[in-house]
C-alpha positions as MATLAB code, in Angstrom:
seq = 'MHKLLLLISSALMVGIINLHAVDYGGEKSFLMEVPYTVCVVPPEVDEAIAKGVKVTSVANAKKLFDANALFFDARAPRHYKAEHIKGAFPVVFDESKASYIALNLPEDKKAALVFYCYGESCAISYEAALAVRKAGYTNVYWLLNGFPEWKANKFPVESDK';
ca = [
     132.065  147.167  118.082;
     133.161  145.325  121.295;
     130.251  143.056  120.994;
     131.198  142.172  117.393;
     134.879  141.567  118.327;
     133.890  139.434  121.285;
     131.463  137.419  119.026;
     134.149  136.938  116.326;
     136.846  135.785  118.773;
     134.323  133.406  120.380;
     133.404  132.027  117.061;
     137.051  131.534  116.112;
     137.679  129.590  119.397;
     134.946  126.992  118.887;
     135.731  126.644  115.087;
     132.589  128.205  113.638;
     134.721  130.807  111.718;
     137.943  130.026  109.774;
     140.485  132.772  109.486;
     143.095  132.711  106.879;
     146.115  135.077  106.567;
     148.416  135.696  103.658;
     151.709  137.826  103.583;
     152.229  139.339  100.165;
     155.846  140.694  100.548;
     154.981  142.663  103.683;
     151.318  143.406  102.907;
     149.030  141.250  104.923;
     145.674  139.939  103.825;
     143.001  138.365  105.970;
     139.918  136.244  104.867;
     137.303  135.237  107.276;
     134.941  132.420  106.157;
     131.683  132.253  107.913;
     129.078  129.439  107.070;
     125.643  130.372  105.937;
     124.194  129.117  109.092;
     125.964  131.774  111.167;
     124.972  135.513  111.254;
     127.847  137.628  112.547;
     125.505  140.333  113.980;
     122.139  138.825  114.912;
     119.113  141.163  114.680;
     117.383  142.282  117.831;
     113.784  141.254  118.472;
     112.798  144.693  119.896;
     114.169  146.246  116.726;
     112.107  144.071  114.438;
     108.896  144.848  116.508;
     109.609  148.511  116.435;
     109.978  148.418  112.612;
     106.410  146.574  112.270;
     107.773  142.999  111.703;
     105.833  140.642  113.862;
     108.113  138.078  115.620;
     106.456  134.688  115.752;
     106.967  131.354  117.335;
     106.990  127.947  115.462;
     103.574  127.219  117.062;
     101.907  130.430  115.727;
     103.750  129.929  112.436;
     102.088  126.529  112.025;
      98.710  128.156  112.663;
      99.513  130.708  109.898;
     100.554  127.917  107.633;
      97.290  126.186  108.234;
      95.378  129.432  107.514;
      97.292  129.614  104.036;
      99.835  132.358  104.893;
     102.604  132.609  102.403;
     106.094  131.420  103.488;
     109.492  132.729  102.243;
     112.827  130.859  102.820;
     115.754  133.098  103.027;
     118.424  130.353  103.257;
     121.118  129.622  100.612;
     119.588  128.228   97.459;
     121.190  124.786   97.967;
     119.487  124.530  101.362;
     116.137  125.660   99.871;
     116.391  123.103   97.073;
     117.369  120.328   99.561;
     114.252  120.991  101.802;
     112.138  123.791  102.894;
     108.644  124.566  104.358;
     105.974  123.061  102.132;
     104.894  125.720   99.646;
     107.550  128.230  100.647;
     109.085  130.549   97.955;
     112.774  131.302   97.940;
     114.056  134.808   98.789;
     117.012  135.824   96.471;
     119.885  138.240   96.901;
     119.842  141.035   94.302;
     123.572  142.119   94.005;
     122.756  145.025   91.697;
     120.685  146.523   94.667;
     122.470  144.777   97.580;
     119.142  143.816   99.080;
     117.019  140.525   99.498;
     114.100  140.202   97.122;
     111.065  138.196   97.893;
     109.601  136.703   94.770;
     105.922  135.763   94.386;
     104.654  138.564   96.635;
     100.776  138.834   96.451;
      99.014  142.013   95.370;
      97.120  142.099   98.726;
      99.393  144.225  101.085;
      97.432  142.758  104.126;
      98.307  139.110  103.198;
     100.202  137.136  105.845;
     103.764  136.733  104.917;
     106.222  134.508  107.005;
     109.925  134.869  106.596;
     112.438  132.253  107.921;
     116.000  131.116  107.472;
     118.434  129.197  109.788;
     117.099  130.386  113.199;
     117.470  133.232  115.766;
     121.044  133.956  114.974;
     120.302  134.470  111.293;
     119.525  137.973  110.030;
     118.647  137.148  106.332;
     115.109  136.391  106.968;
     114.641  139.566  109.200;
     116.068  141.746  106.481;
     113.870  140.226  103.912;
     110.841  140.746  106.048;
     111.803  144.279  106.820;
     112.241  144.983  103.073;
     108.761  143.708  102.425;
     107.407  145.821  105.326;
     109.039  148.808  103.872;
     107.241  147.970  100.608;
     103.836  148.440  102.269;
     102.951  144.919  103.405;
     101.428  145.176  106.825;
     101.143  141.478  108.022;
     104.705  140.398  107.915;
     106.067  137.823  110.259;
     109.618  136.784  111.187;
     109.809  133.124  112.357;
     112.521  133.657  114.951;
     113.867  129.943  115.313;
     113.454  129.295  111.506;
     113.615  126.197  109.646;
     115.430  123.999  112.285;
     112.616  124.425  114.821;
     109.958  123.860  112.128;
     111.659  120.637  111.037;
     112.215  119.525  114.716;
     108.416  119.795  115.230;
     107.840  117.561  112.182;
     105.894  120.248  110.381;
     105.300  119.788  106.683;
     108.501  120.202  104.509;
     109.200  119.489  100.875;
     112.248  119.244   98.572;
     112.910  120.531   95.100;
     115.358  117.692   94.134;
];
């Protein structure tokens, strides 16, 4: 809990998080706005490995791409539409189940699946990868530094515009 409070207070100081407070006749209400590019509690690499998710570098992800692995983009829909790794499928949030759903999963449970989002501080792709791993897929990768590093390396991207 201490780490979380320290992270939130640091984010407030540098302007990553906006905090709004309203007083309704003595009852106080607070709203914290966090952009999609920030995860309040980033996942731990050791935790991912322990749960059977393979943490991968952008260089290895490119090798997987060249070997026809399937890529899944767990960023917000508007960011996916604007630009994503070439051939990647979107990951959607199913509010009824309060979980991330990867569409277009192959029947082959041994197929290489690579999940990515905004980078190391983003847990969305990790959560999606973990859900797929729990569904019995055995070759699940989490691209730790996500789309920003992929794009910085000038690897193939496309748009749905």
